[in-house]
N, C-alpha and C positions, 0 to 999 in steps of 0.2 A: 502494499498499499504505500503509497508516493503522499508525503501529507507537507505542505508551508507551514511550518509553525511560526506562532505567535512570540514575543519576547517575555509576557507574564504568563502568570499562575493563574487559572480557573478554579482551582478550589473547590469548593463543593456548590460552586452555582449550576441552575437545573443547566443542562446541555439539550441544545438545539442545533438539529440538522438540517440544514434548507439543500434542498436539492436542485440545482441549477442555478446558475451565474450568469444569468441572464439580465435584461432592463429590472425583471421582478423579482429576480433571486437574490441580484446583488445589493436591492433596494430591502428584501425584507431581513438578509444578511446584516445590512445598517442598521439598522429599526431595533432589530431584534439584542446588539451590542448593545444601543441604544438603552433597552430595556432592562437588560442586566443579565443577559444570559451569556452563556458562554456557546460560541459558535462554530459548529464546521459547515464547511460549504462542500459538498458532494456535486464537481462538474467533471468528465472528460476532455471538453474542448477548451478551447482558452477563450475566457472571456472577451467577448467583443470582436472576435475572429469572422472571417467571413464565414465559418460554420451557421455562427450562430443569426438567430433571426433578428435580433436587431439591428444588425451591422447593416444592411442595406432597407430598411424600411425608410419612407417617405419624409421620417424626423418631424412628423408634423405633432406639435403639443394643443392640440385641437380638442380644447374644455366644452365646445360645443358638438364635436361630434357623437351624438347621444341619438340619434336616430338609427335603430335597426339597420341590416339591408334587405330584409325582405320587406314590403310595402303592401298593402292593399291591392287587392290585382296581379300579382309578381306571377300570381301561375301562369298566367297567358303569356311568359316569358319562356316559359322553361321549352317549348318545341323550340326557339332563336337559340338556347344553351347547346343545345345539342344538336343542332345542325350547324353551327357557327364554330368551330373548333379555337377560332381568333378573335372570339368576341371580346368585349369585356368581362363577361361571365361567363365561363366555357367548361363543360360537363367533358371528362374523355370516358368514352363510350365503354370500353374494355371496365371498367372503374363504375358504373351507372350501378349494378344492383348493389355493389355495396353502401354507394353514397344514397342511396334512394332512401332510407327509413330515414337519415339527418335530411334530405331536400323537403321531404314530404313535414319535417314536424319545424324547417323553420322558415317555409310557406305557412304554416299556421300560424307560426309566432309573429307574426305580422298581418293577420288575415284581413284586421278590423283598427282601425283608428284609434280605438280606443287601447287595446294590446299594445301598440305602439308606443300611445303615450307613457302608459307605465312602464316599459321599457325605457325610455326616456327618461321620465323621471328616477329611475334607481341610477340609469348611468352618470344624469348630472350630478348626483350627491360622490361620485366618484371624482368624475374629474376636472367637478367647478373651478377648482384652483390649482389646476395641474402645474403651469405654467411658474406659479411661486415658491412652489415644493420642489419641482424642479431644478429651479435656481439655488434653493439654499441647498437641495444634495449637492450640485454642480461646485459650487463655493467651499463647500466643507470639502470635497475632494481635490480641489486647485482646477478646477478647468470652467470657471465660473463665465469664459468666453463663449463655451461650449451653444448656453442656451440665449436665446433674442426670445426677446416679446415686443415684435412690432405690428402684431396681427397676421393674418391670414385673410388672403383672397380666390371667391367664388365669381368666375370669369362666364359671362354667359352671353351669347349672339343675338338676343334679342329679348324684349322684357316677354313675349310669347314662352319663349324659354325658359327662364325664370318662374313665372306663372307651372308653367310643367312640373315644380317642385315645391309648389305652395305646400302640399302638404309637409312636408319634413319642415320645413320655415316656419308653418302654423305650428307645428308641435318645439319645435326649437326655445320658440316664442313662449310657450304654456312656461317653459322651464328654466324661466329669465334671461336666456340669451338675447342679447343687443347686437343691432348693427347697423350701419354705413352704406349706402349704396351711391355709389359712382357711375354717374351717368357718364356719356362717351365722351366729353371735352374732357372730362375729371381722370377717367380710366386711362385716356391718351398722356394726360401730364406726369400719370400716377405711373406708370407701363409702354412707355416707349417704344419699345420693343415688341410690345405683345402684337399679336395681328390684329388688323382694322375690321374683322368679320367681329369682335368681341365687342360691343357695345353698353355692356353693363355689366358693372362690377358691384358683389356684396362684402364687404370688408367689415371682419371680425378682429375688433380691438382687443378684445379679453384675450386672444389665442397668441399661443408661440411655437416656438421651434426649435429644431436643436442642428446643429452646423452637421456634429459628425457622430449620428448614433452609434457606432462601432467603437470609437475615439471613449465617448462618454461612459457606456457601458464599461468600460476596461476601466476608468478611472474608479468607478464606484466600484468593481468588485477589489482593485488597489487600494481604494482607501479603507474597504469592508477588512483587509488584512491588516491593514499598517492598524486598524481598531482593535484588533485580536483575533480575528478571526481563523480558524485553521481550514487549508484545503485539501481535499485529497479528490487527484486527478483518476478517478473513474465511474463508471457509466453504477447508480444508483438499480437495482433491480427488485427489491420488495420490501418486504417488512418483516419483524419479529414481532408477534401482538400475541399477548398472553392475559385471557381475562380480561379481554379492552383496553389493556394498558401496554404503550409499547416499550418494546425493550429494545429493541433494536433497527439500523438501518442497512437492509442486506445490498451489497455492492460487489461487483467483477470482481470486487480485490479484498472482499471479506466480508465481517459484518463490523458496523460502529454501535456500541453501545449508547442510549440517550434517553430523554424522557420524552421528548416532543419534536415534533419533525417538519415540515412544507413544502409541498411537491410543488416548484414550481421550473419544470423542467418544459413548459410550452407545448407545441404540440406534439410531444413524447411522452407527456403525461397521463394519457389514456389507460395505461394499464400498471402506473402506476398508485391512480385512483381507485382502479378494479383491487388489488392486490389489497388498498386500504378498507375496501367491502364498497365502495363508491362508482359503479360502472355508470360513466356519463357518456352522452354523444358525442366526443370532441373531435373533430374531423380540420384535417388543413387546407386552408385556402390558400394556393399557393400563389406567390406574390414576386413580381421581375423589376427591376429598375436598370436600367444604359445610365453612365457618365460619362459626358463630355468634360473630359481633364483640360483640355485648349478651348471651351465655348468664350468667345469675346461677348457676348449677348446674353441676355436673359431677362427674368424678373425682378425686379424692384423688390418687391414682396410674394412670398411664398406662393403658389397659385394653384388651384384645381379649375383645370375645364370643364364647363359641361358635356361637349360633345364629345370630348375625349376617355372621360372619367379617369383622368392621370391628373396628381401630382408633380409640379416643377420648381425644381427652386436649388437657390446656390451652395453645395455644400464644402466643406474645407478644398474637397478632391476634385471639385470641380460643378458642375454641371447637373444635376439628377433628373430623372426622369420615371416615377414610381406606381406602379399599380397594376392592374390587373385581377384577376380573381378564376384560378386554372383550379378544378374540384377531382384530382388526378390521387391523391396518398400521397403518403412522404415517399416510396421507393421510385417512382415513375420518372424517366431520364427526361431531363428539362427539353421545352419544344420551345428551342430559342429564336423562333419565326417569332413570339408574343414578345420578348428584348426589341427585335427589331420595327413591331408595329410601336414602343411606344418612345422610339429613335424617330420612325417617321412623325407619330404626331407633335414631337418633340418642333422638328425644322416646321412642322409646319405651323404652330404655333409663334416661331419666333423667325419669321423669314430670312433674316441676313446670315442663318444657321445655315439655311439652303444655296445662300448665292456663295457662301465661305467654301475654300479646298474640302474633300472627303477626309473626314477622321480617321478610317482605315479601323488600323491595329488601336488606333485612339479612342473607341467606343472602349468602352468596360461595360460587361453585364452581369446580371446575381440572380439568381433564384431565391426564395424563403420559403417557409413555413408560419402564417398563420395560424396560429389554435386558435379554432374556432368553435361555440357551442351553439345551435341554431336559430337560439332567441336573439344571439347577440349579446350577451351578459356572460361575465365571467363565473368559475365558481369561486366562490370565499366561504369558508365556513369547515369545520371539523368532518371529516370521512365516516361513516357511516360504521364500522370498524372498532374505531377508535378516537375519541375524540384528539388523541392525542398528535394525531395528525391532522395540519391543517392543510384543503385546499385552496391552491390559488395559481389558479389558469384562468386558459380559456377567452384572452379578451380579443382576439379576433384583430379589428383595423386597429384598437384603441390600445397596443399595450405596451407602449412606451410612454402613451401620455397616461394609461390609465396606472402604469407600475408605481410609481412613489405612493401613494396613496393605499396600494396593494400593500403593498412593504409593511405598512403601518399597520395595519389591520391582521394582517398575519401576525409582524410581531405581539401587536396584544394579544390574541388567541393562543400564540404558543406562550405569553406572559402569562395568563390568566387575567389580562387585563379587560376591562367592559371595550367593547370597539366603539370609535368616535363616529363612525353613522350606522342607521340600520343596516343589516348582512343581511334582511329575507329574501331579498329579491335574488342574490347571489349565491343560497342557501343549496348546496350541492343535490339533496334531496329532492326539490321541485322535478328531476328527471326518474323522480322514482326511487331514487337508490339511497 
């Protein structure tokens, strides 16, 4: 067993094992240490490296991302998802039998506006002050420059296109989200490089973004170790639970005796949750990105365009476009045509990119796995097999954004403290487990 050891002795403190060192796991480790627990982090890969989900996401700290992916009438789009393998949301045919139960629950979760509103109200409690929470964590980890709060922009080609999203914005407004409208002239002034087909901007000033999610997560993981966490470089495989009490976390390198544990393993959390008595319908919403390291033009404000369903903004490594949802499981090979579509959209959004010399090998591509539950809400709460095992995963499109508060909630649960927000909506038992 490989362990990175801290410099102080744990004494008789309650021992917590955090499974996963992504955004949620690293935040959980920091908050558990703050709560006075002894912490061991179990993670086989290097935190923040390209294999990690947070490494390649869009970097949005979108406190207004409270609307679940499925909205009323989404079932009408299913034939298109199946027919177009390169659409914004697609299901690979060979994977359909396995994905079908998840898809049916996904569609049912947003079947009515009332259901969508209940989900949004719950997500808002998790995300409402995410930019401030991340700014605090980044400052503590010595990387405050990676978190910015200049708002986020949604660009539409017309008022009619915006009104096509009326339900989503109506739901957001009921949760307290506010925004400013940028008409054509203001949009041109704020975003001179954006294609002229976009005539309306919706600017959400409360939101923020991260300039390098991979580096941010790596810094959080390093900060946890500096505070005293140990790291075991192995994959967790299960638990030893006796009489409802957790005795150890099992790993490929052997058992780690402990008093409590948090499952923060992202898209690979399903088997661990089942091992703790809580099987949940976890699926990977595969997402892609492209980065143009030498791009000379792009957005002043991180932007999502309605016609392409993708996000573009500057990262420390260049101009990134991220998006797409592909349901094909954890093991299927990437379909890099989806990254090429993102690249084509990016060049269409910013015409000056199309006039530049071809980037060729300078275009970087990536595929990651969003851990998603069908109702758009994460699991946060105790496992059925033992309250000593806390589940904290399944954030879908808001994993980075929601990680700061989730880390606090998971740590509070492991330390036996009252949660700072109501957790009923996130209870793993909502799936019957």
